C-alpha positions as CSV (number, residue, x, y, z in Angstrom):
1,M,107.4,10.4,-71.8
2,I,105.4,8.3,-69.7
3,S,107.8,8.5,-66.8
4,I,108.0,12.3,-67.1
5,I,104.3,12.5,-66.9
6,N,104.2,10.3,-63.9
7,V,106.9,12.3,-62.1
8,R,105.0,15.5,-62.8
9,K,101.8,13.9,-61.4
10,I,103.7,12.8,-58.3
11,T,105.2,16.2,-57.9
12,K,101.8,17.9,-58.2
13,I,100.4,15.5,-55.7
14,S,103.2,16.0,-53.3
15,V,102.9,19.8,-53.6
16,F,99.2,19.6,-53.1
17,A,99.6,17.4,-50.0
18,L,102.3,19.7,-48.6
19,A,100.0,22.7,-49.2
20,L,97.1,20.9,-47.6
21,F,99.2,20.0,-44.6
22,L,100.4,23.6,-44.2
23,V,96.8,24.8,-44.4
24,I,95.7,22.4,-41.8
25,N,98.5,23.4,-39.4
26,V,97.7,27.0,-39.9
27,S,93.9,26.5,-39.3
28,V,94.6,24.4,-36.1
29,N,96.9,27.1,-34.8
30,A,94.4,29.8,-35.6
31,Q,91.6,27.8,-33.9
32,E,93.7,27.4,-30.8
33,Q,94.4,31.0,-30.7
34,L,90.8,31.8,-31.2
35,V,89.7,29.6,-28.3
36,E,92.3,31.2,-26.1
37,N,91.0,34.6,-27.0
38,L,87.4,33.6,-26.3
39,L,88.4,32.3,-22.9
40,N,90.2,35.5,-22.0
41,K,87.1,37.5,-23.1
42,I,84.8,35.3,-21.0
43,S,86.9,35.7,-17.9
44,T,87.0,39.4,-18.4
45,A,83.3,39.5,-18.9
46,Q,82.7,37.5,-15.7
47,K,84.8,39.9,-13.7
48,E,82.9,42.8,-15.1
49,L,79.6,41.1,-14.4
50,T,80.6,40.5,-10.8
51,K,81.5,44.1,-10.4
52,V,78.2,45.1,-11.9
53,E,76.2,42.8,-9.6
54,Q,78.0,44.1,-6.6
55,N,77.2,47.7,-7.6
56,I,73.5,46.7,-8.2
57,S,73.2,45.1,-4.7
58,K,74.7,48.2,-3.1
59,Q,72.3,50.4,-5.0
60,R,69.4,48.0,-4.2
61,Q,70.1,48.3,-0.4
62,T,70.1,52.0,-0.7
63,L,66.9,52.1,-2.7
64,V,65.2,49.6,-0.2
65,G,66.0,51.9,2.7
66,K,64.7,54.9,0.7
67,L,61.5,52.9,-0.2
68,S,60.7,51.9,3.4
69,Q,61.2,55.5,4.5
70,L,58.9,56.7,1.7
71,E,56.3,54.0,2.7
72,S,56.3,55.1,6.3
73,E,55.9,58.7,5.2
74,V,53.0,57.6,3.0
75,L,51.3,55.9,6.0
76,V,51.7,59.0,8.1
77,L,50.3,61.1,5.3
78,R,47.4,58.6,4.8
79,E,46.5,58.8,8.5
80,K,46.7,62.6,8.4
81,T,44.5,62.5,5.2
82,A,41.9,60.2,6.9
83,A,41.8,62.5,10.0
84,I,41.5,65.6,7.8
85,R,38.8,63.8,5.7
86,R,36.9,62.8,8.9
87,L,37.1,66.3,10.2
88,S,35.8,67.6,6.9
89,D,33.0,65.0,6.9
90,E,32.0,66.0,10.5
91,K,31.9,69.6,9.4
92,T,29.6,68.7,6.6
93,L,27.2,66.7,8.9
94,S,23.9,68.2,9.5
95,L,22.5,69.0,13.0
96,S,20.0,66.1,12.9
97,Q,22.8,63.6,12.3
98,L,24.9,65.1,15.1
99,E,21.8,64.8,17.4
100,E,21.3,61.2,16.3
101,R,24.9,60.4,17.1
102,L,24.7,62.1,20.5
103,K,21.5,60.1,21.2
104,T,23.4,56.8,20.4
105,W,26.2,57.8,22.6
106,N,23.8,58.6,25.4
107,Q,22.1,55.2,25.0
108,Q,25.5,53.4,25.1
109,Q,26.3,55.3,28.3
110,A,23.0,54.5,29.9
111,Y,23.5,50.8,29.0
112,Q,26.9,50.8,30.5
113,Q,25.6,52.5,33.6
114,G,22.9,49.9,33.9
115,L,25.4,47.1,33.6
116,L,27.5,48.6,36.4
117,S,24.4,49.2,38.6
118,R,23.2,45.6,38.1
119,F,26.6,44.2,38.8
120,I,26.9,46.3,42.0
121,Q,23.4,45.3,43.1
122,Q,24.0,41.6,42.4
123,Q,27.2,41.7,44.5
124,G,25.3,43.2,47.4
125,G,26.9,46.6,47.3
126,N,23.8,48.4,48.3
127,S,20.3,47.1,49.0
128,D,18.6,50.3,47.7
129,P,18.7,50.4,43.8
130,S,17.9,54.2,43.8
131,I,21.1,55.0,45.6
132,I,23.1,53.0,43.1
133,D,21.4,54.6,40.1
134,N,22.1,58.1,41.5
135,S,25.8,57.4,42.1
136,S,28.4,58.8,39.7
137,L,30.4,56.9,37.3
138,A,33.5,57.2,39.4
139,E,31.8,55.9,42.5
140,K,30.4,52.9,40.5
141,L,33.9,52.1,39.1
142,D,35.3,52.3,42.6
143,K,32.8,49.8,43.8
144,V,33.5,47.5,40.8
145,L,37.2,47.7,41.5
146,T,36.6,47.0,45.2
147,T,34.4,44.0,44.2
148,S,37.1,42.7,41.8
149,Y,39.7,43.1,44.5
150,Q,37.4,41.1,46.8
151,F,37.1,38.4,44.1
152,E,40.8,38.2,43.8
153,K,41.1,38.0,47.6
154,N,38.5,35.2,47.6
155,F,40.6,33.2,45.2
156,A,43.1,32.7,48.0
157,P,40.7,32.5,51.0
158,S,41.9,32.7,54.6
159,W,40.2,32.5,58.0
160,Q,39.0,35.8,59.4
161,Q,37.2,36.9,62.6
162,S,33.6,38.0,61.9
163,K,30.4,38.6,63.9
164,V,27.9,35.8,63.4
165,I,24.2,35.7,64.5
166,L,23.7,32.1,65.8
167,P,20.3,30.3,65.6
168,S,19.8,31.0,69.3
169,G,20.0,34.8,68.6
170,D,23.4,35.4,70.2
171,I,26.0,37.4,68.3
172,T,29.4,35.8,68.6
173,Q,32.9,36.6,67.1
174,L,33.8,33.4,65.2
175,A,36.3,32.3,62.6
176,T,34.8,32.6,59.1
177,L,36.0,31.4,55.7
178,T,34.6,33.0,52.6
179,M,35.0,31.5,49.1
180,G,33.0,33.2,46.5
181,P,29.4,33.7,47.7
182,I,29.7,31.0,50.3
183,T,30.8,31.6,53.9
184,W,31.5,29.0,56.6
185,Y,32.0,29.7,60.3
186,W,33.7,27.6,63.0
187,N,33.4,27.8,66.7
188,E,36.5,26.3,68.1
189,T,35.4,26.3,71.8
190,S,32.1,24.5,71.1
191,G,33.3,22.5,68.2
192,Y,30.4,23.2,65.7
193,A,30.4,24.8,62.3
194,G,27.8,26.0,59.7
195,L,26.9,28.1,56.7
196,A,26.3,31.9,57.0
197,S,25.4,34.7,54.8
198,A,25.3,38.5,55.0
199,H,22.6,39.9,57.2
200,H,20.5,42.4,55.2
201,G,23.5,43.2,53.0
202,Q,25.8,44.0,55.9
203,T,29.3,42.6,55.1
204,D,30.5,43.0,58.8
205,L,27.6,41.0,60.2
206,L,26.7,37.4,59.2
207,K,23.7,35.3,60.0
208,S,23.8,31.5,60.5
209,N,21.7,29.7,57.9
210,V,22.6,26.1,58.7
211,Q,24.4,24.6,61.6
212,F,26.2,21.3,60.8
213,K,26.0,18.1,62.7
214,G,28.3,15.1,63.1
215,A,31.0,14.5,60.5
216,A,30.5,17.9,58.8
217,N,31.7,19.7,61.9
218,R,34.8,17.6,62.0
219,T,35.6,18.3,58.3
220,I,35.4,22.1,58.9
221,G,37.5,21.7,62.1
222,D,40.2,19.9,60.2
223,L,40.1,22.5,57.5
224,H,40.6,25.2,60.2
225,K,43.5,23.4,61.7
226,Q,45.2,22.3,58.4
227,T,45.5,23.9,55.0
228,E,43.6,21.1,53.2
229,G,40.3,19.4,53.9
230,S,36.8,18.7,52.6
231,I,34.0,21.1,53.0
232,V,30.2,21.0,52.9
233,F,28.2,23.6,51.0
234,D,24.7,24.3,49.6
235,P,24.9,24.3,45.7
236,T,21.5,26.0,45.5
237,M,22.8,29.1,47.2
238,N,20.3,28.8,50.1
239,R,17.4,28.4,47.7
240,A,16.7,24.9,49.0
241,M,16.5,26.2,52.6
242,A,14.2,29.0,51.5
243,W,12.0,26.4,49.7
244,Q,12.0,24.3,52.9
245,E,11.0,27.3,55.0
246,H,8.1,28.0,52.6
247,S,7.0,24.4,52.3
248,E,3.6,23.7,53.8
249,S,1.4,20.8,54.6
250,F,-1.8,19.9,52.8
251,F,-3.9,21.3,55.6
252,E,-2.0,24.6,55.5
253,H,-2.3,24.7,51.7
254,V,-6.1,24.3,52.0
255,L,-6.4,27.0,54.6
256,K,-4.8,29.4,52.2
257,G,-8.0,29.2,50.1
258,G,-10.0,31.0,52.7
259,K,-13.7,30.7,53.3
260,W,-14.4,29.4,49.8
261,A,-12.3,26.3,50.4
262,I,-14.7,25.1,53.1
263,P,-17.7,24.2,50.7
264,I,-15.3,22.7,48.3
265,V,-13.9,20.4,51.0
266,F,-17.4,19.6,52.1
267,F,-18.5,18.6,48.6
268,A,-15.3,16.5,48.3
269,L,-16.1,14.6,51.5
270,F,-19.7,14.3,50.5
271,A,-18.9,12.9,47.1
272,L,-16.2,10.6,48.6
273,I,-18.7,9.0,51.1
274,I,-21.3,8.5,48.5
275,A,-18.8,7.0,46.1
276,L,-17.6,4.5,48.8
277,I,-21.1,3.5,49.6
278,K,-22.1,3.1,45.9
279,V,-18.9,1.1,45.2
280,V,-19.7,-1.3,48.1
281,Q,-23.4,-1.5,47.0
282,L,-22.6,-2.2,43.3
283,G,-19.8,-4.5,44.2
284,R,-22.1,-6.7,46.3
285,L,-24.7,-7.1,43.6
286,S,-25.2,-10.7,42.6
287,K,-24.4,-11.6,39.0
288,V,-27.4,-11.8,36.6
289,I,-27.7,-15.4,35.3
290,R,-28.7,-15.7,31.7
291,F,-31.3,-18.3,30.7
292,T,-32.5,-19.4,27.3
293,P,-36.2,-18.6,26.5
294,S,-37.1,-22.2,26.2
295,I,-35.7,-23.2,29.6
296,L,-37.3,-20.2,31.4
297,S,-40.7,-20.7,29.7
298,N,-40.7,-24.5,30.4
299,A,-39.8,-23.8,34.1
300,L,-42.5,-21.3,34.5
301,A,-45.2,-23.3,32.7
302,K,-44.8,-26.5,34.6
303,S,-47.2,-27.2,37.5
304,T,-44.6,-28.9,39.6
305,D,-42.2,-26.9,41.7
306,A,-39.1,-29.0,40.9
307,A,-38.0,-27.0,37.8
308,Q,-38.9,-23.7,39.4
309,S,-37.0,-24.5,42.6
310,H,-34.0,-25.5,40.4
311,I,-34.0,-22.1,38.7
312,M,-34.8,-20.2,41.9
313,S,-31.8,-21.8,43.6
314,K,-29.5,-20.2,40.9
315,V,-30.7,-16.6,40.9
316,K,-30.2,-14.1,43.8
317,G,-30.9,-10.5,44.6
318,M,-32.9,-8.3,42.2
319,Q,-33.1,-11.1,39.6
320,K,-34.7,-13.4,42.2
321,R,-37.3,-10.8,43.1
322,L,-38.2,-10.6,39.4
323,L,-38.5,-14.3,39.2
324,D,-40.6,-14.5,42.3
325,I,-43.1,-12.0,40.7
326,A,-43.3,-14.2,37.6
327,V,-44.0,-17.3,39.8
328,T,-46.5,-15.7,42.2
329,A,-48.4,-13.5,39.8
330,K,-52.0,-14.6,39.2
331,S,-52.4,-13.2,35.8
332,T,-50.3,-11.9,32.9
333,N,-51.4,-8.3,33.4
334,E,-50.6,-8.3,37.0
335,R,-47.2,-10.0,36.4
336,D,-46.2,-7.4,33.8
337,D,-47.3,-4.5,36.0
338,Q,-45.4,-5.9,39.0
339,L,-42.3,-6.5,36.8
340,F,-42.4,-3.0,35.5
341,M,-42.8,-1.5,39.0
342,Q,-40.0,-3.7,40.3
343,L,-37.7,-2.6,37.5
344,Q,-38.4,1.0,38.3
345,D,-37.7,0.4,41.9
346,D,-34.4,-1.4,41.1
347,K,-33.4,1.4,38.7
348,T,-34.0,4.0,41.4
349,R,-32.1,2.0,43.9
350,L,-29.1,1.5,41.5
351,E,-28.9,5.2,40.5
352,R,-29.6,6.7,43.9
353,W,-27.1,9.3,45.0
354,I,-24.9,8.9,41.8
355,G,-26.2,12.2,40.6
356,A,-24.8,13.9,43.7
357,I,-21.3,12.9,42.6
358,G,-22.0,14.5,39.2
359,M,-23.3,17.6,40.9
360,T,-20.0,17.8,42.9
361,A,-18.0,17.5,39.7
362,A,-20.0,20.5,38.2
363,V,-20.1,22.7,41.3
364,S,-16.5,22.4,42.6
365,P,-14.8,24.2,39.7
366,L,-17.4,27.0,39.9
367,L,-16.8,27.4,43.6
368,G,-13.0,27.4,42.9
369,L,-13.5,30.1,40.3
370,L,-15.6,32.1,42.7
371,G,-12.9,31.9,45.4
372,T,-10.2,33.0,42.8
373,V,-12.3,36.0,41.8
374,S,-12.8,37.0,45.4
375,G,-9.1,36.6,46.1
376,M,-8.1,38.7,43.1
377,I,-10.5,41.4,44.3
378,E,-8.8,41.5,47.7
379,T,-5.4,41.5,46.0
380,F,-6.3,44.5,43.9
381,K,-7.6,46.3,46.9
382,M,-4.3,45.8,48.7
383,M,-2.5,47.1,45.6
384,T,-4.7,50.1,45.6
385,L,-4.0,50.9,49.2
386,F,-0.3,50.0,49.5
387,G,0.8,50.2,45.9
388,S,2.5,47.5,43.7
389,G,6.1,48.3,44.5
390,D,6.7,44.9,46.1
391,P,6.1,42.1,43.6
392,E,6.1,39.5,46.3
393,V,2.9,40.9,47.8
394,V,1.2,40.8,44.4
395,S,2.4,37.3,43.5
396,G,1.6,36.0,47.0
397,G,-2.0,37.3,46.8
398,I,-2.5,35.8,43.3
399,A,-1.0,32.5,44.5
400,Q,-3.5,32.4,47.4
401,A,-6.4,33.3,45.1
402,L,-5.5,30.4,42.8
403,V,-5.7,27.8,45.6
404,T,-9.4,27.6,45.4
405,T,-9.3,26.9,41.7
406,E,-6.8,24.2,42.3
407,L,-9.0,22.6,45.0
408,G,-12.0,22.8,42.8
409,L,-10.3,21.0,39.9
410,V,-8.8,18.4,42.3
411,V,-12.3,17.6,43.6
412,A,-14.0,17.8,40.2
413,I,-11.8,15.5,38.1
414,P,-12.1,12.4,40.4
415,A,-15.8,13.1,41.0
416,L,-16.4,13.2,37.2
417,I,-14.5,9.9,36.8
418,L,-16.4,8.2,39.6
419,N,-19.7,9.5,38.3
420,A,-19.0,8.1,34.9
421,V,-17.8,4.7,36.2
422,L,-20.6,4.2,38.7
423,S,-23.3,5.3,36.2
424,R,-22.0,2.9,33.6
425,K,-22.0,0.1,36.2
426,A,-25.5,0.8,37.3
427,K,-26.8,1.2,33.8
428,S,-25.2,-2.1,32.6
429,Y,-26.7,-4.0,35.6
430,Y,-30.1,-2.5,35.0
431,N,-30.0,-3.4,31.3
432,E,-29.3,-7.0,32.3
433,L,-32.3,-7.0,34.7
434,E,-34.5,-5.4,32.0
435,S,-33.4,-8.1,29.5
436,F,-34.3,-10.8,32.0
437,A,-37.7,-9.2,32.7
438,I,-38.4,-9.0,28.9
439,L,-37.5,-12.7,28.7
440,I,-40.0,-13.5,31.5
441,S,-42.7,-11.5,29.7
442,K,-42.1,-13.4,26.5
443,S,-42.2,-16.8,28.2
444,D,-46.0,-16.9,27.7
445,G,-45.7,-16.8,24.0
446,Q,-43.1,-19.6,24.1
447,A,-45.4,-21.7,26.3
448,D,-48.4,-21.1,24.0
449,T,-46.4,-22.3,21.1
450,T,-45.5,-25.4,23.0
451,E,-49.1,-26.1,24.0
452,K,-50.3,-25.6,20.4
453,S,-47.8,-28.1,19.2
454,K,-49.0,-30.6,21.8
455,Q,-52.8,-29.9,21.7
456,I,-53.7,-29.6,18.1
457,N,-57.3,-30.5,18.6
458,K,-58.1,-27.7,21.0
459,P,-61.1,-25.5,20.1
460,K,-60.5,-22.3,18.2
461,V,-62.6,-20.3,20.6
462,A,-60.0,-20.7,23.4
463,T,-57.2,-19.7,21.0
464,Q,-59.1,-16.5,19.9
465,S,-59.7,-15.6,23.6
466,K,-56.0,-16.0,24.4
467,E,-55.1,-13.8,21.4
468,K,-57.5,-11.1,22.5
469,T,-56.0,-11.2,26.0
470,A,-52.5,-11.0,24.6
471,K,-53.4,-8.0,22.4
472,Q,-55.1,-6.2,25.3
473,T,-52.3,-6.8,27.9
474,P,-49.1,-4.8,27.3
475,S,-45.9,-6.7,27.9
476,V,-42.9,-5.5,29.9
477,A,-41.0,-5.0,26.7
478,Q,-43.7,-2.6,25.4
479,L,-43.8,-0.7,28.7
480,T,-40.0,-0.3,28.8
481,L,-40.0,0.8,25.2
482,E,-42.7,3.4,25.9
483,E,-40.8,4.6,28.9
484,S,-37.6,5.0,27.0
485,S,-39.3,6.9,24.2
486,A,-41.0,9.2,26.8
487,T,-37.7,10.0,28.4
C-alpha cells in the first residue's frame, strides 16, 4: 500500500511538472510573439509619424508664406490708416492751429535762409548783406553749391595764374596756390613769394599781405617746382598783421586822449618831480639817535663841555639843531619856545610838497572822467550826424574817449601810493624828533631830582621858587599835546 501511494505521488508530481513545463513553454512563446507584434506596431507608427511630420512641414511652409503676405498687407493697410487718420485730424484742426503751424514753418524757413545767408557772407560771396538777403532760395543754393565745389577743388590744390597787387602797388600776373582760406603767390622771375588775400571780396584780384624773406621764399619755390614741400602761413588768418598795423606807441596812445590828456600828463610830471625830490630829501635825513633821560640830563646839566661835545658829535641834522637850542638857551621858557618853533619848522620842511602828490592822485581821475565824458559827447554827435550803421566808428570813438580815464587812473594809483609812503616816512621821522624834544624838555626835572639827592640841606625857599617857575613855564610836551588836540 505504501508503494502504491508513493507511485501515485510521484505520478502526480510528474504530471504537475509536465503541465508546468508546458505552461512555461506556452507563455514564453506567447511573450515572444507579443514582443514581435509590438515591434511591428512601433515601426508602423514611426512610418506614419514621419509621413505626418512631412505633411505638417509642407503645410507650415504654405502657412508661413500666407502669413508673411498677410503681414505685408497689414502694414500697407496700417500706413493707409495712418494717412487717412492724419488727413482726418488735419480736417478737424481749427484755423488758429493751422496758423500756428504755418508760423512755425515760416520761422524754420527764415532760420534756414539766415543760415544760408551767413554761410555765403562768411565765404565772401558778396560784401553787401542786403543783396544776399534779397536773393532767392535757388540763387543761395547755387552759391552754396559753388562754394562746396570750390572747397572740393581746394582739397586738391594746384597752381593757377592770378592778378596780385604787390606792396609797391603794381598789379602782376603771378602763380598762386590756394588751400582753404590761405593763398600763396610765387614770382618765378624775381624769386620771391608771399601771402595774399582777396581784394575787397574780388576773387579774381588778390592783394599781397606779407612778402617772405630768406628761406621762406626757397620753400615756396621748391613747392612750385615739385609736388611736395614745406609752406609758411599765418595761423591767425591775418589778424596778427591787422593787430600789428593798429599797434601804437605810448606817445600815440596819449595823443588819442585829446586836449584833456595834457593836464593829466602835466600833473603826472609834476608829481613825479616832487616825489623824486622828496625821496632824495627823506633818504638823506640823518638817523635820530636815542638817548636815555639820565644820560641826556647829565650831559646838559654839567658845566664842562666834554659831555656835551660827546653827545653833539653823535647827533646830526635836525636832531643836532634841537640839541643846540637846548645847550644855548638862556632859560627854560626860551628853550621850550625855541624847541616848539624848531619842531614846527622841521614838520613844515618834512611835509612840504607832499600834499601836491595827494592832490594829483585826487585830480587825475576826475580829469580822466571829464575827458571821457567829452569824448562820449563827440561820439554821440558823430552818431547823430552820420548814423550808427558802422560799428567800428562807434567803438573807435568810445575807445578814444576811454583813453583819458585810463591815463587818469595810471597817474592816480602811483601818486596815491607815493603820497602814503612819503607821508608815513615824514610823520615817523617827525615823531622821533618830537620824542627827542620832549626828552630834552624833561631833562630839567631829572636834573632837579639829582641835585635834590646831592644837596639835601638847600633852603626850601629856592625849591619853592623852582616849583613855581616849573608850574608857570609850559614844557614842549604840553605844547605839542595842546597843538595835537587843537588840530
